[in-house]
TORKOL-4160 file (C-alpha; in steps of 0.2 Angstrom, whole numbers, padded with zeros to 4 digits, m for minus):
227
<pt num="1" X="0012" Y="0008" Z="m0014"/>
<pt num="2" X="0029" Y="0015" Z="m0008"/>
<pt num="3" X="0032" Y="0017" Z="0010"/>
<pt num="4" X="0040" Y="0035" Z="0009"/>
<pt num="5" X="0043" Y="0035" Z="0028"/>
<pt num="6" X="0056" Y="0021" Z="0027"/>
<pt num="7" X="0062" Y="0023" Z="0009"/>
<pt num="8" X="0080" Y="0031" Z="0009"/>
<pt num="9" X="0094" Y="0036" Z="m0005"/>
<pt num="10" X="0111" Y="0030" Z="m0002"/>
<pt num="11" X="0116" Y="0044" Z="m0016"/>
<pt num="12" X="0130" Y="0052" Z="m0014"/>
<pt num="13" X="0124" Y="0070" Z="m0011"/>
<pt num="14" X="0108" Y="0067" Z="m0015"/>
<pt num="15" X="0096" Y="0061" Z="m0001"/>
<pt num="16" X="0078" Y="0061" Z="m0011"/>
<pt num="17" X="0071" Y="0046" Z="m0017"/>
<pt num="18" X="0065" Y="0053" Z="m0033"/>
<pt num="19" X="0071" Y="0041" Z="m0046"/>
<pt num="20" X="0082" Y="0052" Z="m0058"/>
<pt num="21" X="0087" Y="0034" Z="m0070"/>
<pt num="22" X="0069" Y="0027" Z="m0074"/>
<pt num="23" X="0077" Y="0010" Z="m0067"/>
<pt num="24" X="0070" Y="0008" Z="m0051"/>
<pt num="25" X="0051" Y="0014" Z="m0056"/>
<pt num="26" X="0052" Y="0003" Z="m0069"/>
<pt num="27" X="0057" Y="m0012" Z="m0058"/>
<pt num="28" X="0044" Y="m0007" Z="m0044"/>
<pt num="29" X="0031" Y="m0005" Z="m0058"/>
<pt num="30" X="0032" Y="m0024" Z="m0062"/>
<pt num="31" X="0030" Y="m0029" Z="m0046"/>
<pt num="32" X="0015" Y="m0018" Z="m0042"/>
<pt num="33" X="0007" Y="m0025" Z="m0059"/>
<pt num="34" X="0010" Y="m0045" Z="m0051"/>
<pt num="35" X="0009" Y="m0041" Z="m0032"/>
<pt num="36" X="m0004" Y="m0028" Z="m0031"/>
<pt num="37" X="m0007" Y="m0029" Z="m0012"/>
<pt num="38" X="0013" Y="m0028" Z="m0009"/>
<pt num="39" X="0021" Y="m0014" Z="0000"/>
<pt num="40" X="0036" Y="m0008" Z="m0006"/>
<pt num="41" X="0052" Y="0001" Z="0004"/>
<pt num="42" X="0064" Y="0013" Z="m0012"/>
<pt num="43" X="0084" Y="0010" Z="m0006"/>
<pt num="44" X="0090" Y="0022" Z="m0019"/>
<pt num="45" X="0107" Y="0015" Z="m0023"/>
<pt num="46" X="0108" Y="0022" Z="m0041"/>
<pt num="47" X="0110" Y="0039" Z="m0047"/>
<pt num="48" X="0106" Y="0049" Z="m0062"/>
<pt num="49" X="0121" Y="0038" Z="m0072"/>
<pt num="50" X="0128" Y="0024" Z="m0060"/>
<pt num="51" X="0129" Y="0017" Z="m0042"/>
<pt num="52" X="0141" Y="0012" Z="m0031"/>
<pt num="53" X="0145" Y="m0006" Z="m0022"/>
<pt num="54" X="0145" Y="0002" Z="m0006"/>
<pt num="55" X="0129" Y="0010" Z="m0008"/>
<pt num="56" X="0124" Y="m0006" Z="m0011"/>
<pt num="57" X="0129" Y="m0015" Z="0003"/>
<pt num="58" X="0124" Y="m0004" Z="0016"/>
<pt num="59" X="0106" Y="m0004" Z="0008"/>
<pt num="60" X="0104" Y="m0024" Z="0009"/>
<pt num="61" X="0108" Y="m0021" Z="0028"/>
<pt num="62" X="0097" Y="m0007" Z="0032"/>
<pt num="63" X="0083" Y="m0018" Z="0021"/>
<pt num="64" X="0086" Y="m0031" Z="0032"/>
<pt num="65" X="0086" Y="m0023" Z="0048"/>
<pt num="66" X="0070" Y="m0014" Z="0042"/>
<pt num="67" X="0060" Y="m0029" Z="0042"/>
<pt num="68" X="0058" Y="m0032" Z="0024"/>
<pt num="69" X="0052" Y="m0048" Z="0019"/>
<pt num="70" X="0061" Y="m0050" Z="0001"/>
<pt num="71" X="0075" Y="m0038" Z="m0007"/>
<pt num="72" X="0074" Y="m0034" Z="m0025"/>
<pt num="73" X="0091" Y="m0031" Z="m0031"/>
<pt num="74" X="0088" Y="m0027" Z="m0051"/>
<pt num="75" X="0108" Y="m0023" Z="m0054"/>
<pt num="76" X="0123" Y="m0030" Z="m0051"/>
<pt num="77" X="0143" Y="m0028" Z="m0052"/>
<pt num="78" X="0159" Y="m0038" Z="m0057"/>
<pt num="79" X="0174" Y="m0040" Z="m0044"/>
<pt num="80" X="0191" Y="m0049" Z="m0046"/>
<pt num="81" X="0196" Y="m0057" Z="m0033"/>
<pt num="82" X="0213" Y="m0055" Z="m0038"/>
<pt num="83" X="0213" Y="m0039" Z="m0035"/>
<pt num="84" X="0215" Y="m0034" Z="m0017"/>
<pt num="85" X="0202" Y="m0019" Z="m0017"/>
<pt num="86" X="0188" Y="m0027" Z="m0026"/>
<pt num="87" X="0192" Y="m0044" Z="m0014"/>
<pt num="88" X="0187" Y="m0035" Z="0000"/>
<pt num="89" X="0171" Y="m0029" Z="m0010"/>
<pt num="90" X="0170" Y="m0047" Z="m0014"/>
<pt num="91" X="0169" Y="m0053" Z="0006"/>
<pt num="92" X="0158" Y="m0037" Z="0010"/>
<pt num="93" X="0144" Y="m0043" Z="m0002"/>
<pt num="94" X="0145" Y="m0057" Z="0005"/>
<pt num="95" X="0145" Y="m0054" Z="0024"/>
<pt num="96" X="0130" Y="m0044" Z="0018"/>
<pt num="97" X="0122" Y="m0058" Z="0012"/>
<pt num="98" X="0126" Y="m0068" Z="0026"/>
<pt num="99" X="0118" Y="m0055" Z="0037"/>
<pt num="100" X="0102" Y="m0052" Z="0028"/>
<pt num="101" X="0099" Y="m0071" Z="0028"/>
<pt num="102" X="0101" Y="m0070" Z="0048"/>
<pt num="103" X="0087" Y="m0059" Z="0048"/>
<pt num="104" X="0076" Y="m0071" Z="0038"/>
<pt num="105" X="0075" Y="m0060" Z="0023"/>
<pt num="106" X="0074" Y="m0067" Z="0005"/>
<pt num="107" X="0087" Y="m0058" Z="m0008"/>
<pt num="108" X="0084" Y="m0058" Z="m0026"/>
<pt num="109" X="0094" Y="m0052" Z="m0038"/>
<pt num="110" X="0098" Y="m0050" Z="m0057"/>
<pt num="111" X="0110" Y="m0062" Z="m0068"/>
<pt num="112" X="0117" Y="m0048" Z="m0079"/>
<pt num="113" X="0117" Y="m0043" Z="m0095"/>
<pt num="114" X="0134" Y="m0046" Z="m0104"/>
<pt num="115" X="0131" Y="m0063" Z="m0114"/>
<pt num="116" X="0144" Y="m0073" Z="m0101"/>
<pt num="117" X="0145" Y="m0089" Z="m0094"/>
<pt num="118" X="0148" Y="m0085" Z="m0077"/>
<pt num="119" X="0155" Y="m0100" Z="m0072"/>
<pt num="120" X="0168" Y="m0100" Z="m0084"/>
<pt num="121" X="0173" Y="m0081" Z="m0080"/>
<pt num="122" X="0176" Y="m0085" Z="m0063"/>
<pt num="123" X="0187" Y="m0100" Z="m0068"/>
<pt num="124" X="0196" Y="m0092" Z="m0081"/>
<pt num="125" X="0197" Y="m0073" Z="m0075"/>
<pt num="126" X="0192" Y="m0075" Z="m0057"/>
<pt num="127" X="0178" Y="m0061" Z="m0060"/>
<pt num="128" X="0161" Y="m0064" Z="m0049"/>
<pt num="129" X="0145" Y="m0054" Z="m0053"/>
<pt num="130" X="0138" Y="m0048" Z="m0038"/>
<pt num="131" X="0127" Y="m0048" Z="m0029"/>
<pt num="132" X="0117" Y="m0061" Z="m0040"/>
<pt num="133" X="0125" Y="m0080" Z="m0040"/>
<pt num="134" X="0132" Y="m0078" Z="m0023"/>
<pt num="135" X="0126" Y="m0090" Z="m0011"/>
<pt num="136" X="0110" Y="m0087" Z="m0003"/>
<pt num="137" X="0105" Y="m0075" Z="m0017"/>
<pt num="138" X="0090" Y="m0080" Z="m0029"/>
<pt num="139" X="0097" Y="m0076" Z="m0045"/>
<pt num="140" X="0086" Y="m0073" Z="m0060"/>
<pt num="141" X="0092" Y="m0074" Z="m0079"/>
<pt num="142" X="0081" Y="m0067" Z="m0093"/>
<pt num="143" X="0071" Y="m0076" Z="m0105"/>
<pt num="144" X="0064" Y="m0072" Z="m0122"/>
<pt num="145" X="0050" Y="m0081" Z="m0130"/>
<pt num="146" X="0061" Y="m0096" Z="m0137"/>
<pt num="147" X="0074" Y="m0097" Z="m0123"/>
<pt num="148" X="0088" Y="m0087" Z="m0116"/>
<pt num="149" X="0090" Y="m0070" Z="m0121"/>
<pt num="150" X="0103" Y="m0065" Z="m0132"/>
<pt num="151" X="0111" Y="m0053" Z="m0119"/>
<pt num="152" X="0108" Y="m0065" Z="m0103"/>
<pt num="153" X="0121" Y="m0069" Z="m0091"/>
<pt num="154" X="0119" Y="m0089" Z="m0088"/>
<pt num="155" X="0129" Y="m0103" Z="m0075"/>
<pt num="156" X="0126" Y="m0115" Z="m0062"/>
<pt num="157" X="0121" Y="m0103" Z="m0050"/>
<pt num="158" X="0105" Y="m0097" Z="m0058"/>
<pt num="159" X="0089" Y="m0103" Z="m0047"/>
<pt num="160" X="0074" Y="m0095" Z="m0059"/>
<pt num="161" X="0071" Y="m0087" Z="m0077"/>
<pt num="162" X="0059" Y="m0075" Z="m0082"/>
<pt num="163" X="0053" Y="m0066" Z="m0098"/>
<pt num="164" X="0065" Y="m0051" Z="m0100"/>
<pt num="165" X="0064" Y="m0045" Z="m0117"/>
<pt num="166" X="0076" Y="m0049" Z="m0129"/>
<pt num="167" X="0088" Y="m0035" Z="m0143"/>
<pt num="168" X="0079" Y="m0040" Z="m0160"/>
<pt num="169" X="0083" Y="m0031" Z="m0175"/>
<pt num="170" X="0073" Y="m0027" Z="m0191"/>
<pt num="171" X="0082" Y="m0019" Z="m0207"/>
<pt num="172" X="0095" Y="m0013" Z="m0195"/>
<pt num="173" X="0083" Y="m0005" Z="m0181"/>
<pt num="174" X="0079" Y="m0012" Z="m0165"/>
<pt num="175" X="0061" Y="m0021" Z="m0164"/>
<pt num="176" X="0055" Y="m0010" Z="m0147"/>
<pt num="177" X="0038" Y="m0024" Z="m0148"/>
<pt num="178" X="0051" Y="m0036" Z="m0141"/>
<pt num="179" X="0056" Y="m0027" Z="m0125"/>
<pt num="180" X="0046" Y="m0025" Z="m0111"/>
<pt num="181" X="0032" Y="m0011" Z="m0108"/>
<pt num="182" X="0034" Y="m0004" Z="m0092"/>
<pt num="183" X="0033" Y="0011" Z="m0080"/>
<pt num="184" X="0045" Y="0029" Z="m0081"/>
<pt num="185" X="0044" Y="0044" Z="m0070"/>
<pt num="186" X="0033" Y="0056" Z="m0075"/>
<pt num="187" X="0045" Y="0068" Z="m0070"/>
<pt num="188" X="0057" Y="0062" Z="m0083"/>
<pt num="189" X="0053" Y="0063" Z="m0106"/>
<pt num="190" X="0053" Y="0046" Z="m0110"/>
<pt num="191" X="0056" Y="0053" Z="m0128"/>
<pt num="192" X="0044" Y="0039" Z="m0134"/>
<pt num="193" X="0028" Y="0051" Z="m0139"/>
<pt num="194" X="0032" Y="0052" Z="m0156"/>
<pt num="195" X="0027" Y="0034" Z="m0159"/>
<pt num="196" X="0011" Y="0036" Z="m0148"/>
<pt num="197" X="0019" Y="0030" Z="m0130"/>
<pt num="198" X="0012" Y="0041" Z="m0116"/>
<pt num="199" X="0024" Y="0048" Z="m0101"/>
<pt num="200" X="0027" Y="0038" Z="m0088"/>
<pt num="201" X="0028" Y="0023" Z="m0098"/>
<pt num="202" X="0043" Y="0017" Z="m0110"/>
<pt num="203" X="0050" Y="0001" Z="m0115"/>
<pt num="204" X="0066" Y="m0008" Z="m0106"/>
<pt num="205" X="0076" Y="m0025" Z="m0107"/>
<pt num="206" X="0085" Y="m0036" Z="m0097"/>
<pt num="207" X="0087" Y="m0047" Z="m0083"/>
<pt num="208" X="0084" Y="m0033" Z="m0071"/>
<pt num="209" X="0066" Y="m0033" Z="m0075"/>
<pt num="210" X="0065" Y="m0052" Z="m0075"/>
<pt num="211" X="0071" Y="m0050" Z="m0056"/>
<pt num="212" X="0054" Y="m0041" Z="m0050"/>
<pt num="213" X="0044" Y="m0054" Z="m0059"/>
<pt num="214" X="0051" Y="m0069" Z="m0047"/>
<pt num="215" X="0051" Y="m0055" Z="m0033"/>
<pt num="216" X="0035" Y="m0053" Z="m0035"/>
<pt num="217" X="0029" Y="m0072" Z="m0037"/>
<pt num="218" X="0039" Y="m0073" Z="m0022"/>
<pt num="219" X="0027" Y="m0059" Z="m0011"/>
<pt num="220" X="0011" Y="m0068" Z="m0019"/>
<pt num="221" X="0018" Y="m0085" Z="m0011"/>
<pt num="222" X="0023" Y="m0078" Z="0004"/>
<pt num="223" X="0007" Y="m0067" Z="0008"/>
<pt num="224" X="m0001" Y="m0082" Z="0008"/>
<pt num="225" X="0012" Y="m0095" Z="0015"/>
<pt num="226" X="0021" Y="m0086" Z="0027"/>
<pt num="227" X="0028" Y="m0101" Z="0035"/>
């Protein structure tokens, strides 16, 4: 389901599109389940441990230029408008989103996983979470079976919610049955074979996993009603 020819990496010194983190594979797997006819292009902006705002901004622009209908952004960053270098990054993200919009492309992004009231955080500390919560971006928070997930950010700029699993402890141990069962790279050890989970699968949680559920729903709608 991945368009290998158009996929590319923005990670410094690693131009392969192989997922050495696991995050992207889990996200893509959810889209593949809920929108099985969707064709995906991978724009790799996360290395083994982290990513970079510049990589993400460049990927957003390229994804729009490549004619994609929807861009799934299951990541985010905090930047303070009082710091000049970070204000430049905020401006760059805003301009990138405006450009993507001008190309008729939809951006769906995560709300973040720090249990923050994003309105209050910006009002008191002048910190923005991006690209989620920017004008023109569909922002998604995570829910559990009862409501807002314990870790999910929230605020007035949130557009949709979707299941993202939750952090539940039983006798001091994580109950992974409350997480999302998702795909994992077969090139990496999932560390879960001792409890009967086959390689290629894992458990995870987060607003990052709620985002592809909304992305897939929009893809399904778009396939029937492109206008």
